[in-house]
Structures are given as C-alpha cells and as structure tokens.
N, C-alpha and C positions, 0 to 999 in steps of 0.2 A: 467379520468371519476368520479373516487372516490373523487378526490381532488376537483373536481369542485362541486361536489354535497354537499361535507363538506361545502366548502365555501358558497354555496347558503344557506345551511340550518343556518348556521351563521347569515347570512344577514336576514334571514327570522325572528330569533329570536329576534335579536336587533331593527327591525324595526316594530314588531308587537304590537299594541296598544291594543291588547285585553289581553296582558300580563301584570301582575304587575311588578314592580321593582324588588321584590324578585323572582318571577318566571322565568324573564329573567336570572337573576344571577344564578339560580339554572340549568336552562337547558345550560348555557353556560359552567358552571362546568362539567355536564355531556358530553356535546359533545368534551370538551378538550380530554378526555380520548379516543375518536375516532378519533382524527386527523389521516391522513394517514401519514405514516412514510417515511421520507427522501424525503419530497417534500416541497419546499419554496413555500409560497403563502400568499395572503394578506385576511384576516388579518394574522397577523404573531401570534404565540404561544403567545409571551410577550406582544403582544397588547390584545389579549384575558383575558389573566391573569391580566392586568392591568383593564380592562373593569369589568372583575368579582369582582374586589375590589371597584370599583366606585359604582357599584350596590348596593354592600353589605354596603357601607358607606351611600348611600342615603336611602336605607331601614332602616337602623338603626337611622339615623337622623330623618326621618320621624317619625318612631314609637317614638323616645325620644321627639319629639316636639308634638306630639299627646298627650302624657303622661303628659308632661309639661303643656300644656293648660288646660287639665281636670282638674290637681291638682290646678292650679291657678284659674280656676273658682269655684271649690270647696271650695277654702279658700274665695274668695271674697263673695260667698254667706253665708259664715257660717258654711259651712258643716264640716263634719269630714274630713280631709285631712291630708295625711303625710307632707303637705307643712307646716303645723302649728309648726313642730318640728324645723323649722329653724329660727323661731321668730314671731314677730306680725307685724313688719313693712313691707311695700311693697318691700324696698330694700331688707331685711334680705331673704325674702322669694323667691324673684327673682333670687338672689344670689346663695341660697341655691338649688333651683330647677335647676338653670344652672349648678351648679357644678357637679350635678349627670351625666347630660350629656355631660360634658366638652371633654371626650375622643373623642366623634364624632366632636366636634366643633375644636379640636386640628387638627383632622385628615383632615378634609376638609377646613383649615383656608383660602387656596388660592382661594376658590369659593364662599366665604362669602363677597365678594366686588361687587356692582352693576357695571355692564358693563359700565353704563353712567358716573362712576366716577373714571377713571383709576389712575388719578393723585392723590393718596391719600396723603392729608396732613401729615407733619413729625409728628405733635402732635398726630393726629389718630392713626398711625403707632406704635409710640412709647408706647402710653398708651395700645393700643391693645397688643402688644408684652408683656407689663406688666402683662396684666390680664391672657393671657396664660399661662405665666409662673408661675403666683400666684396661680393657683388652685392646690389643693392636690389632685388630680385625681387618683383613683385606677388604678394603672397598666399604667399611663400615660408615664413612660419612656419607655413601650415598643411601644408606639403609633408612627407611622412613618407618616409625613404628605404627602398627594397625591400630587404629581407635576402636576399642571395645565397645564405646559409647554409639560410635556409628555403625558398627555390625548389628546390635543390638536394635537399635532404632531402624535398620533395614528390614528387621525381621527375617534374619538369615535362618533357614531351615533345620540347622543342625547344631545340636549343643557343643560349643568349643568350650568345654570345661574339663577340669581334671576329674577323673573318674566316671565321665560321662561315656554312655554306650559306645559312641564314636570312639573315643579314647581307648577303651577297652579292646574294641575291634582292631585297632591299629597297634595293639600290644604296649598302650599307655606311654606313649612318646611324651606328652604332657606331664604326666605324672613323674616320669623319670626325669624330665628336665628340670622339675620344680625341686627335686632331690638334689640333684646337682647343685642348683643356685643356692640351696639352704646348705650345704656342705662347704659351697666357697664363701658364704656368709660365715659361718662358723669359722673357718680359716682366717677370714680377715678380723673377725674379732679377738682371735688368738693371738695375732700379729700386733692388735692394738695394745693388748697386755703386755705382750714383750717390749713393745716401744715405749710403754708407759714406765715400765721397770728401769728399762735403759735410762729414761729419763730422771727417774729418782737417784740414779747412780752416775750421774753426772753427763746424760745425753741431751739430745734435742728436746726443748720445752714445748715444741708444738704438739705432741701427742695429745690425743683426747683421753680423758679418763674414763676407763671403762668401770661399770658399776654391777654389782650384784641384781639390780633390777633389770639391767639390759641384758645380762646372760639369762635369766629367767624368761624374758620376754623371746629370744632367740629360741630357746629349749621349746617354749610353748607353741612355736610356729612349724616346728618340725612337722613334715608332712607325712611321715612315715607312722603307722600305728600297727598294733599286734597283729591286724588282718590285711596289711597291706604291703607285705613283704613281696620282693621281686627279686629274679635272679641278680646276683653280684650286689644287693642291697647292704651286705655286710661290709664291702669296700666302699661303696659312695655314702651311706648314712649311718648304719647301725653302729659301726665302732665308734665312731665320732659322737654319736647322739649318747652313748653309753658313757664316754669320758667325761662329756658335757655335763650331765647328770652327776656324775660323781663331783666335778667342780663346783657345781652349785650346791651339792648336799654339804660339801667340806666347808664352803664359804658361810653358810647358814648355819653351821654348827660352830665355827669361829666367831661369828656375829653374835649368838647367842652366848658364848663363853664370855665376850668382851662386854655385852651388857649386863651379865650377871656380876663379872668383877668390878665395873662402873658402880653398879648398885650397891654392891658391898663396901665399895671405898665411901660412898656417899653416906652410908648408914653410920660408918665408924667415925667420919668427920663430924658428923651432928651429933655425937656423943661426947661425954667429957671424956678427953684423951688420957687423962690421968688413969681414969676407971677402966679404960679398955686398953692399958698398955700391953698387956699380954696379946691381945689380939692383933694390934698394931704390928708388934714385933714379931710375930708368927710368920 
C-alpha cells in the first residue's frame, strides 16, 4: 500500500502543470527520501534521480537564457549592461554572454537538436563539438552530459524537445539556446574561411578547406523559420542567416559561371582551332 501511494505521489508531481520546473524537481528530491525500503517499483530510484537532474538542468538553462536575453536587450538599447565588458560587436557580446552559460549548454547538448532534424550534417556536428570544447567554462571539466537515450528509456513524463509545450511554457530556452549554438557554428565556419584564405596567401597550412556543400548544410540546419521568430532574433540569428544565404547564392552563381566557361572551352578545344580562331581570340 505504501509503495502504491508513493508511486502515485511521484506521478502527481511530474504531471502537475501548476508546479514550475524548479518546484517539481524540489518535490522529487523530497520524496526520494520517503521511498519505501525493499520494494521494486516504477519509476525506479535511478529514474527519479535522473529526472531530478533533468529538472535542475532545465531550470538552470531557463534562468540562464532569461538573463542572457535581458543583458542582450540592455546592450542593444545602449543601457548599462555587463555584456559591454565582452566587447563592442554583436559577435563578441554573443560569444561572451553564451560562455557564461556554457556549462548548462554542455550538460544538455543532446537535447539541443530539433526533433525534425535528426540527421545532423557532419560539418554541423564537427563545428558544434569544436565550440563546446573551446569554451573556457568555470568547472566545465566537472560537467557530465545528460544522456538523451537514458532519459527516453526512463520514460521521463515531459517532452524535453525544442518547440514542445514545456519549452514554450518556459519562454523557449531550448529553442533560443539552439539558435545561439547555430550562430556560433556560422561564426566558426566563417573563421575557417578566413583561415583558409590566409593559407592561400602564405599562412598556416593546417586550415581545413571550407566547401559550398558545408555552407549549404549549415544553412539548412538553421532553426529559425518564418513562424519561429522571437525577441532579439535579428541579432542572434536573422542577420547572419541572411548573409549566409547571400554567400551561398553568390557561390552557386560563381560555380555555375565557372562550369559554363569550362564547358565552352572544352567545346572550342574539340573543334578545329583554325576554323574557330575568331571565337578563340574573342
């Protein structure tokens, strides 16, 4: 009887929409100590500990994204903001603000992929891993990534996905975080282009060659669509998306012209050069 009552109380806590994420986590921690001894039941003790951790992560991420957006809004309006200490450009400020909350991003990185885009392009995974490894986050070495597989297998009773009801209820911290990571991926790719161009001009030869295919893959993975704008989305993602689209279109046009020119040259070389001398000299 005690076991059934305990299990029922757990289900009431996790299914309650009147409780915040933090309150649900706190109540689960309290009820853990009241679990009947020597009785196996669902959810298991390990399941509930994992749920507590997910609730704690979501709460920290939500608070972090709220703080980031407030600081970014103040910086945009020219008000006094701690964001100013990171620099004057949008990129410097975004990188600086994101680094403050990188521990939460590292911990929940497996949940920061839209469910509609399960096949992550190689270049996106590669650049995201570089970003997550590159941040000098206080205590980052102690941060353990939450396993999305373990959460799903534990039958966690809440959708921890971008665009889910819970994400919208919390003012979309998962979605905003995904947009920030995508923006940083774009910045990292542009840095690769700059490094590669420097290599061509006598710089280091260790730079990886950026390709049009990679740029198109990154653009296709942009989380923002026409119906998913949010406050400050212009700073975080829209302007970068527009410039990325223009870069891809320019590269495609250049590629098409190069192919046409190569085809014309091939046709000329396959004919009698004497008969086509006027074309050749043109």
